[in-house]
C-alpha positions as CSV (number, residue, x, y, z in Angstrom):
1,M,-5.7,19.8,20.8
2,K,-8.1,18.6,17.7
3,E,-9.1,15.1,16.6
4,A,-7.6,13.1,14.3
5,P,-9.9,13.2,11.3
6,L,-11.2,9.3,11.5
7,K,-11.5,9.6,15.1
8,G,-14.9,7.7,16.2
9,I,-14.8,5.4,13.2
10,K,-15.1,2.1,14.1
11,I,-14.0,-1.1,11.0
12,I,-13.8,-4.5,11.5
13,D,-11.0,-5.7,9.7
14,A,-11.3,-9.6,8.7
15,S,-8.4,-9.9,6.8
16,S,-4.6,-11.6,6.5
17,I,-1.4,-11.1,4.7
18,L,-0.6,-7.9,3.7
19,M,-3.1,-6.2,1.1
20,V,-5.9,-5.0,3.5
21,P,-3.9,-4.8,6.8
22,Y,-1.6,-2.1,4.8
23,C,-5.0,-0.4,4.3
24,T,-6.4,-0.5,7.9
25,R,-3.1,0.2,9.2
26,L,-3.1,3.7,7.3
27,L,-6.8,4.4,8.4
28,A,-6.2,3.4,12.0
29,D,-3.1,6.0,12.1
30,M,-5.9,8.6,10.6
31,G,-7.8,7.9,14.2
32,A,-9.8,5.0,13.3
33,E,-10.5,2.1,15.6
34,I,-9.7,-1.1,13.9
35,I,-10.8,-4.2,15.5
36,K,-8.6,-7.0,13.7
37,V,-10.7,-10.0,13.5
38,E,-8.4,-13.1,13.3
39,T,-8.4,-17.1,13.2
40,L,-7.5,-19.4,16.7
41,S,-3.7,-19.8,14.7
42,G,-4.0,-15.8,13.8
43,D,-2.4,-13.8,10.9
44,N,-0.2,-15.7,8.7
45,T,2.1,-12.7,8.4
46,R,2.6,-13.3,12.3
47,Y,5.4,-15.5,11.5
48,I,7.0,-13.6,8.4
49,G,10.4,-11.8,9.3
50,P,12.9,-11.9,12.5
51,S,11.2,-12.2,16.3
52,I,11.4,-12.0,19.3
53,N,8.3,-13.6,20.6
54,K,6.4,-16.4,18.3
55,G,3.6,-15.3,16.5
56,M,5.1,-11.1,16.9
57,A,7.2,-11.3,14.0
58,A,8.4,-8.1,11.7
59,V,5.8,-7.7,9.1
60,F,3.1,-8.2,11.4
61,L,4.7,-5.7,14.3
62,N,4.8,-2.8,11.2
63,I,1.4,-3.2,9.8
64,N,-0.7,-4.2,12.6
65,R,0.1,-1.2,15.1
66,N,-2.7,1.2,16.0
67,K,-5.1,-2.2,16.0
68,K,-6.9,-4.3,18.8
69,S,-7.1,-8.0,17.9
70,I,-9.6,-10.1,18.6
71,S,-9.7,-14.1,18.0
72,V,-12.5,-15.7,17.5
73,D,-13.6,-19.0,15.3
74,L,-15.8,-17.6,12.1
75,K,-17.2,-21.0,11.6
76,S,-19.1,-21.0,14.9
77,A,-22.5,-20.1,15.7
78,D,-21.1,-18.2,18.8
79,G,-18.4,-16.8,17.0
80,R,-20.9,-15.2,14.3
81,L,-22.8,-13.9,16.9
82,I,-19.6,-12.1,18.3
83,I,-19.0,-10.5,14.6
84,Y,-23.1,-9.6,14.2
85,K,-22.9,-7.9,17.8
86,L,-19.9,-5.7,16.6
87,I,-21.5,-5.3,13.1
88,K,-24.0,-3.4,15.4
89,K,-21.5,-0.5,16.4
90,S,-19.0,-0.3,13.7
91,D,-19.0,1.4,10.6
92,V,-17.2,-0.6,7.8
93,F,-16.5,-4.3,8.1
94,V,-13.3,-4.8,5.3
95,S,-12.0,-8.3,4.5
96,N,-10.1,-10.3,1.8
97,I,-12.1,-13.3,2.6
98,R,-13.5,-14.9,-0.5
99,K,-16.9,-14.0,-1.2
100,A,-18.2,-18.0,-1.7
101,S,-17.0,-18.3,1.8
102,L,-18.3,-15.3,3.3
103,E,-21.8,-16.4,2.0
104,K,-20.9,-19.7,3.9
105,L,-19.9,-17.9,6.8
106,K,-23.1,-15.5,6.8
107,L,-21.0,-12.8,6.6
108,T,-21.9,-10.9,3.9
109,H,-23.4,-7.2,3.6
110,S,-27.1,-8.7,3.2
111,D,-26.5,-10.2,6.2
112,F,-24.9,-7.1,7.8
113,I,-27.7,-4.2,6.8
114,K,-30.2,-6.4,8.8
115,I,-28.0,-5.7,12.1
116,N,-27.5,-1.8,10.9
117,P,-28.5,-0.2,7.8
118,K,-25.9,2.1,7.9
119,I,-23.0,-0.6,7.7
120,I,-20.2,-0.1,4.6
121,T,-19.1,-3.4,3.6
122,A,-15.8,-3.7,1.6
123,N,-14.0,-6.5,0.2
124,A,-11.0,-6.5,-1.2
125,V,-11.0,-9.4,-4.1
126,G,-8.4,-11.1,-6.6
127,F,-11.1,-10.6,-9.7
128,S,-14.2,-8.6,-10.3
129,S,-17.2,-10.9,-9.3
130,R,-18.2,-10.0,-13.0
131,G,-16.0,-11.8,-14.7
132,P,-15.0,-15.5,-15.4
133,Y,-11.6,-14.9,-13.0
134,A,-14.3,-14.1,-10.1
135,G,-13.6,-16.6,-7.0
136,L,-10.2,-17.5,-8.0
137,P,-7.4,-17.2,-6.0
138,A,-4.7,-14.4,-5.9
139,F,-1.4,-13.0,-4.4
140,D,0.6,-10.3,-5.5
141,D,2.9,-12.2,-8.0
142,T,0.2,-13.6,-9.5
143,I,-1.5,-10.2,-10.4
144,Q,1.7,-8.0,-11.5
145,A,1.8,-11.2,-13.8
146,I,-1.8,-11.1,-15.2
147,S,-2.2,-7.1,-15.0
148,G,1.1,-6.7,-17.2
149,M,3.4,-5.2,-14.6
150,A,5.6,-7.9,-14.7
151,A,5.7,-8.2,-18.2
152,Y,6.8,-4.5,-18.3
153,Q,10.2,-4.9,-16.3
154,E,11.0,-7.2,-19.5
155,I,12.9,-4.4,-20.6
156,Y,15.2,-4.1,-17.1
157,S,16.0,-8.1,-16.7
158,D,15.2,-9.8,-20.0
159,Q,12.2,-11.4,-19.2
160,P,9.1,-10.6,-17.4
161,S,10.1,-10.4,-13.7
162,Y,8.5,-8.8,-10.5
163,T,9.2,-5.9,-8.7
164,S,10.9,-5.7,-5.2
165,G,8.1,-5.6,-3.4
166,A,4.0,-6.4,-3.0
167,T,3.4,-3.7,-5.5
168,A,-0.1,-5.0,-6.3
169,D,-1.0,-5.6,-2.5
170,K,0.2,-2.4,-1.5
171,V,-1.1,-0.2,-4.6
172,T,-4.7,-2.3,-4.1
173,G,-4.1,-1.3,-0.3
174,L,-4.4,2.0,-1.3
175,M,-7.5,2.0,-3.5
176,L,-9.4,0.4,-0.7
177,G,-8.7,2.7,1.6
178,M,-9.7,5.5,-0.7
179,S,-12.8,3.6,-1.3
180,I,-13.7,3.0,2.2
181,L,-13.1,7.2,2.8
182,S,-15.5,7.7,0.1
183,A,-18.3,5.6,1.1
184,L,-18.1,6.8,4.3
185,F,-18.7,10.4,2.9
186,N,-21.2,9.4,0.9
187,R,-22.9,7.8,4.1
188,E,-22.9,11.2,5.3
189,K,-25.5,12.6,2.5
190,N,-27.8,9.2,2.1
191,R,-27.8,8.3,5.8
192,E,-27.4,4.8,3.9
193,G,-24.9,1.7,3.9
194,T,-23.4,0.4,1.1
195,E,-21.3,-2.3,-0.6
196,L,-17.9,-2.1,-2.5
197,E,-15.9,-4.3,-4.3
198,V,-12.1,-3.2,-4.8
199,P,-10.5,-6.0,-7.3
200,M,-6.2,-6.3,-7.5
201,M,-6.5,-7.7,-11.4
202,E,-8.7,-4.4,-12.3
203,T,-6.9,-1.6,-10.0
204,M,-3.6,-3.2,-10.9
205,V,-4.7,-2.8,-14.9
206,D,-5.7,0.6,-14.6
207,F,-2.6,1.4,-12.5
208,T,-0.4,0.4,-14.9
209,L,-1.7,1.9,-18.1
210,V,-1.9,5.2,-16.7
211,E,1.3,5.5,-18.8
212,H,1.1,3.0,-20.5
213,L,-2.1,3.0,-22.2
214,Y,0.1,5.3,-24.4
215,G,-1.1,4.9,-28.2
216,Y,-3.9,2.2,-27.6
217,N,-5.6,5.7,-25.9
218,F,-7.2,6.1,-29.6
219,L,-9.4,3.8,-31.7
220,P,-7.8,2.2,-34.0
221,P,-4.7,2.6,-32.0
222,K,-1.4,4.9,-33.1
223,A,1.0,3.5,-31.4
224,P,1.7,-0.2,-29.1
225,P,0.7,0.5,-25.4
226,I,3.8,0.9,-24.0
227,Y,5.5,4.6,-23.1
228,P,8.8,4.7,-24.4
229,R,10.6,7.3,-21.8
230,Q,9.2,5.3,-19.0
231,S,10.8,1.4,-20.9
232,S,13.8,2.5,-21.7
233,P,16.5,-0.1,-21.1
234,N,18.7,2.8,-20.2
235,R,16.5,4.7,-17.6
236,K,17.7,3.5,-14.7
237,P,20.3,4.9,-11.8
238,Y,23.3,5.9,-13.5
239,K,26.8,5.4,-12.7
240,T,29.2,7.4,-11.3
241,L,32.7,7.9,-10.7
242,D,31.9,6.8,-7.3
243,G,28.6,5.5,-6.9
244,Y,25.4,6.0,-8.7
245,I,23.1,8.7,-9.3
246,A,19.2,9.2,-10.5
247,V,18.6,12.2,-12.9
248,L,15.9,13.2,-15.0
249,P,16.4,16.8,-17.1
250,Y,13.1,16.9,-18.7
251,S,12.2,20.2,-20.3
252,D,14.0,21.8,-22.8
253,D,15.4,24.2,-20.2
254,Q,16.5,21.4,-18.4
255,W,18.2,19.8,-21.3
256,L,19.7,22.7,-22.1
257,R,20.9,23.3,-18.8
258,F,22.9,20.0,-18.5
259,F,24.3,20.2,-21.8
260,S,25.8,23.5,-20.3
261,I,27.4,21.6,-17.4
262,I,29.3,19.3,-19.9
263,K,29.8,22.0,-22.9
264,K,27.9,20.2,-25.5
265,E,24.8,22.5,-25.9
266,K,25.0,21.6,-30.0
267,I,23.7,18.1,-28.8
268,L,20.0,19.8,-28.3
269,K,20.4,21.2,-32.2
270,D,20.1,18.0,-33.7
271,P,16.6,17.1,-35.2
272,K,16.4,13.8,-33.2
273,F,17.2,15.8,-29.1
274,C,15.6,19.1,-30.4
275,S,11.9,19.0,-28.6
276,L,10.1,16.9,-25.7
277,E,8.5,15.2,-29.2
278,S,11.5,14.2,-30.4
279,R,13.7,13.4,-28.1
280,N,10.8,11.1,-26.5
281,Q,11.2,9.3,-30.1
282,N,15.3,9.0,-29.4
283,I,15.0,8.6,-25.7
284,D,17.5,5.4,-25.6
285,E,20.2,7.2,-27.4
286,L,19.8,10.2,-25.6
287,Y,19.8,8.8,-21.6
288,M,23.0,6.7,-23.1
289,I,24.5,10.0,-23.8
290,L,23.7,10.8,-20.3
291,S,24.6,7.9,-19.1
292,E,28.3,8.3,-20.5
293,E,28.7,11.8,-19.2
294,L,27.8,10.7,-15.6
295,K,30.3,8.1,-15.3
296,K,33.3,11.1,-15.7
297,R,32.4,12.5,-12.5
298,N,32.0,12.1,-8.8
299,T,28.2,11.8,-7.2
300,S,28.6,15.1,-5.3
301,F,30.0,16.7,-8.3
302,W,26.6,15.9,-9.9
303,I,24.5,16.5,-6.8
304,K,25.9,20.3,-6.5
305,N,26.2,21.2,-9.9
306,L,22.3,19.5,-11.3
307,R,21.1,21.5,-8.2
308,E,22.4,24.6,-8.8
309,Q,20.9,24.0,-12.2
310,D,17.2,23.5,-10.8
311,I,17.8,19.5,-12.8
312,P,15.9,17.1,-10.7
313,A,19.1,14.8,-9.1
314,T,19.9,12.8,-6.5
315,K,21.9,10.0,-5.0
316,V,20.6,6.5,-4.5
317,N,19.7,5.3,-1.3
318,F,20.0,1.5,-0.7
319,P,18.2,-0.2,2.0
320,K,20.1,0.9,4.9
321,D,20.8,4.4,3.8
322,L,17.4,4.9,4.4
323,F,17.8,5.5,8.1
324,E,20.7,7.8,7.8
325,D,19.4,9.9,5.5
326,E,19.7,13.5,7.0
327,H,16.2,14.7,5.2
328,L,14.4,11.6,6.9
329,E,16.3,12.6,10.0
330,R,15.5,16.3,10.3
331,T,11.8,15.5,9.8
332,N,11.4,12.7,12.5
333,F,10.1,10.3,9.8
334,F,10.7,7.4,12.3
335,K,9.4,6.5,15.1
336,V,10.8,4.5,18.4
337,Q,8.1,3.0,20.3
338,D,8.2,0.4,23.2
339,H,6.3,-2.4,22.5
340,P,5.3,-4.2,25.7
341,T,6.4,-7.6,24.8
342,E,8.6,-6.7,22.0
343,G,10.6,-4.4,23.4
344,K,12.2,-0.8,21.3
345,L,10.6,-1.3,17.8
346,L,11.4,1.4,14.7
347,Y,8.3,2.2,12.6
348,P,8.0,5.0,9.5
349,S,5.2,7.8,10.1
350,F,2.3,8.1,8.7
351,P,3.5,10.3,6.1
352,V,0.2,12.7,5.4
353,E,0.4,15.9,7.7
354,F,-3.2,17.4,8.5
355,S,-2.0,19.8,11.2
356,E,0.3,19.7,14.3
357,D,-2.3,18.9,16.2
358,E,-4.2,16.5,14.6
359,T,-2.8,13.2,15.7
360,S,-3.9,9.6,16.9
361,E,-3.0,7.2,19.6
362,S,-0.6,5.0,19.1
363,L,-1.2,1.5,19.9
364,H,1.0,-1.4,19.9
365,A,0.9,-4.4,17.3
366,P,-1.7,-6.4,19.8
367,S,-0.4,-10.4,20.3
368,L,-3.3,-12.9,19.2
369,G,-6.3,-12.3,20.7
370,E,-4.8,-9.5,23.3
371,N,-8.1,-7.0,23.0
372,T,-10.6,-10.3,22.6
373,K,-11.7,-10.1,26.1
374,E,-12.0,-5.9,26.8
375,I,-14.2,-6.3,23.2
376,L,-16.4,-8.9,24.7
377,I,-17.1,-7.2,28.0
378,D,-17.9,-3.7,25.7
379,L,-20.2,-5.9,23.5
380,G,-22.1,-7.0,26.6
381,Y,-20.9,-10.7,27.8
382,S,-20.2,-11.7,30.8
383,E,-17.3,-13.1,32.6
384,F,-19.0,-16.6,32.7
385,E,-19.6,-16.3,28.9
386,I,-16.5,-15.3,27.7
387,E,-14.9,-18.1,30.1
388,S,-17.5,-21.0,28.3
389,F,-16.2,-19.5,24.6
390,V,-13.0,-20.2,25.8
391,S,-13.2,-23.7,26.7
392,K,-15.5,-24.2,23.5
393,G,-12.6,-23.1,21.5
394,T,-15.0,-20.0,19.9
395,I,-12.2,-17.2,20.8
396,K,-8.9,-16.9,22.0
397,I,-7.7,-14.5,24.9
C-alpha cells in the first residue's frame, strides 16, 4: 500500500475556531500528523453546535478529526518548553495567534530556528503586518465586509450582506494550506526553514477580484470593478413549475440550443444577444427571458432536455438533499466513523483522489488533552514530571 502524500510530516497547530483547523484537517487527510495545541479550556469550537458530551460539539468534531490534542498553558515556562521540544521534532508550526501575543509567548520563527533551523512557521493573520491594520482582530464577518465581498452581495439583498457560511475563513484556510505545501516543497530544495504570513484581508480581496477587477484591470479604468454577469440580480436558481433549477447557457451554441428547445431561435438574432460581448452587456434582460421560460415546465423536463443538449443544468439541492444525492451516494462521499465517546459520526470525505491506495489513517476527533500524556512521553518526559505538570495546572490530560 502506498503512503499518503504527507506521511511523515509533523505539524504543530496552535490555533482555534475555524480557519486554521480547516487547513490542518485537510493536511491531516493527506497524511500529515497534526498535533493540536489547545489551551486548558480548549478550542471554542468544542462548544459550537449540538453535542452528546460537553466539549465535543459538532463543529469541532467535523474539522478536528485526524488530529491529536495536547492541552497546555503556553504562558508558563514549562508549557513553552514543551512546545520547544515539539518544535525540535516537527516540520511546521502554524497558528492564528496575533503577532504581539506570539512575541510575548516567545513562540516566533526567530525563537524556533534556534531549535530547529528547518522549521516552517506559518502565521494566519487578519491583515498584513506591513499595513496600518496590522494586529487588529479579525473574524470572518469583518473580513467579508472590508474585502468587498459583502458589498458584492448587495445586488441580491438590497444591502451589503454576508455569505451563508464562513467563506473568508475557509478560503484563507485553503490559501494557508497551499502556502504550507509550497514551503515544504521549497525546503526540499534549499534545506532551510522559512516563515510565511497569510493575511485574511489580502487573500479575500484577491479572491473577490478574480472576476470583479474587470474594468479596473486597465489604467485608467475602462469600466466599474464589477463583472456584470456574476452580479446580475437575475443570476440565481430559477423557479420551475415544481421546484428550482440552476441553468447556465454560456456559449453561442448553448444559447442557440436552449432557444431551440423553446422554439425561439430568433431571439439570438437580436443585436443585444447575438454575441458573448453583447449578451454580457444585456445579461439582466437575457436572464429575465430565461427565468420566465423555465417557469413553464417542471424540473424533470428541463433536466432531461437541457442535458440532452449538453447545457449545464442541475436541480437545486437543499441542505438535507445532499445526504440523499445519487452522485454522492454512488461515490461514497459521506463516511461513518465510530467515535469512542460520541458514537457514530458522519463526515464528508477528502474530495481529492490521488489513487486508491494512497489513504491516510483516520483518527477520531480528540477530547481535550486526550493525547497530552502520550506526546509528552514521546518527548522524553517521565510519569513524575507529567503528574507534576498536571498538579501545577501546566497541562490537562
